[in-house]
C-alpha angles and dihedrals in degrees: 000000000000121000119248110275097335126163090289096048110155092002107118102175137045090243090054090051092052093046092052101041098038101035116014107033100074100037116125120252123247101186095186097177124037142128100232116147111247092208091063091053093046091050094040092233120212119207117234094211140003085249091063092045095048106028105025096098109349108125090181088068093040091058091051092049091051089051087054091055096251112161114250089240087069093046110043099356116126102211103048122114110262092230092052089055091047091049089052088053090049089052089052090050089061088063099039102090107142094024116109088227087073092059096038092051093052093043088054092049090051100043101041104028106023090237116146095171118114113252112236138128092281094054097034099098095047093046092045092053095045096047091047091050091053093044088056100042109026112088091203091065100069113103094264090039090055091051092050092046091054094047093243108184097182143344129204110216123199113246138175118238090239092057115113090215092217092147089056088053090051092050092049089057093054098095094183091063111084101191121092115230104202124192115231120206113241110175098170094126091058091052100043095086091158093068126093088231093062100090096049089044092055089050090053092046089054090055093049092049093044093231142098119262110206102140139024090263087061090052091055092044092052093046093049090047090054090045089057090050090052090050090053087062095048104274112169103170147031126213131207130187107210133164089212135338115290111235113165105116118205133162120266088250092055093046091048090057088054091050093049091048090055093046088054088059097252125142120255129215121238090254093052091050092051093045091055092048092048093052096047093042091051093051091048093049089053090051090050092051092050092049099039092244118156114239113216115195117193111194140185108030117138104201141204094012096166107067095189093053092043088058090050102040109013127221129336094032100119105283101108127104145182115287127213104206120143111262113172103076097046096043091048091052093046095050094039091055088056093044093059089070094033092249103129105131125210100288137195114200118202130177130190088208117067090209086078096057095092091045092051096038094051098037094051089059088068091066103040122118144105096031125059106253093355090163113047134196097223123236118274100284136212108315088022101053096100128104095273092043095050092048091049093049094048095044091048089051089048091051096047107026141000114307094189088062092057115126092216137211135001128180100220081200141147091202125092089206094061099090093102085074085079088057090048090053093046092052090052092047092050091048092053093049094041092051092048090050095050091046090055094244093120130017115281091229108142096195092051095044092042089056090052090050093050091048096050092042095052122328098070093053091046092052094041097052100033101041 
């Protein structure tokens, strides 16, 4: 019987053990997509309690706690005692077998705090006190200390085009901090013309870009101007949250009439909304291709499903889910329109619904060429980033494309303690390759397989985003 989460956790063969310990374990981390707050990095934030560090903004944990019947006052409430919240999380842990949160939580206890004890209601007080002591006294557990401790090479934050990025500038001037904090360009608010927030957002974008926005051409001009500003501060990638790919192609004149109609406060049809998004997305994709910026497309999230809780807490608080919209036809049309003029940028395709993996994995092969792994099947994302989901994503990529060209894991996280998710991924990767090798499906050549492991763990992402 194996011990709980020991040094060979998730490694089921001797080859897998060697691949992880000799090749994967000590690789740097390129966390190319996350939601960390640059201000907290710039100011080297220290967490007052483990409750703040773990539960302050982690909607993964909030969902689990709600499933365990924890009152909302102990989840997102502002006045509750920090230990009471932590105890509620420990109680939830006792019922989280099979959820990746169970593994992630214990990996974080081990890696940051040296605690191998199982978290439950019996151990909660001792673990709470010890983690809080170390958060207070250990210099490696400030935000920047955590990133150094985990060998973080770079992170890609998620930033609005209107952001002035001054915290990124502050971080870049801190010469004693080795990690790169790279802004990623997330223009969703400029595309979401259907939302009530669109008009005030466009007014703010005009101010940031120092120009008037009176037509859709001005929107594109402002967005590209802000993109160039982002690039001047190291931006390597964009990011788009889409239900499915927009694919209603209209002339600029027609789309401008849609834009003016919206700015006059009139309602738009579904077709008009999609036509606007198609036009602006296409112009942005062309700008990315010209500037060698990676385009990340995140599909298939249905958001803010609980109207009552959205009114109370706002977005990104644990009330999103996996969507089941059709994807192939629209995405094919969108990418094909770019391919006609050879303007498909490097692209990472993610879906929150695993049903889309074969669509994405096969369709991306139609636009490969010129760059190793130019089109990527993105890492198992959000509700999919568990053991089964990571295995499914990597095996699908192996079946349809080239697994050794994969750019690997990202955290997509708001938590500075989430870096052990890269270890979790690497263990799963090594176990897949080690099992294939011992089953005779691939050569049992440690040097060759070790090179693949190093590349997927770090080198491929570094080359893909920095080339």
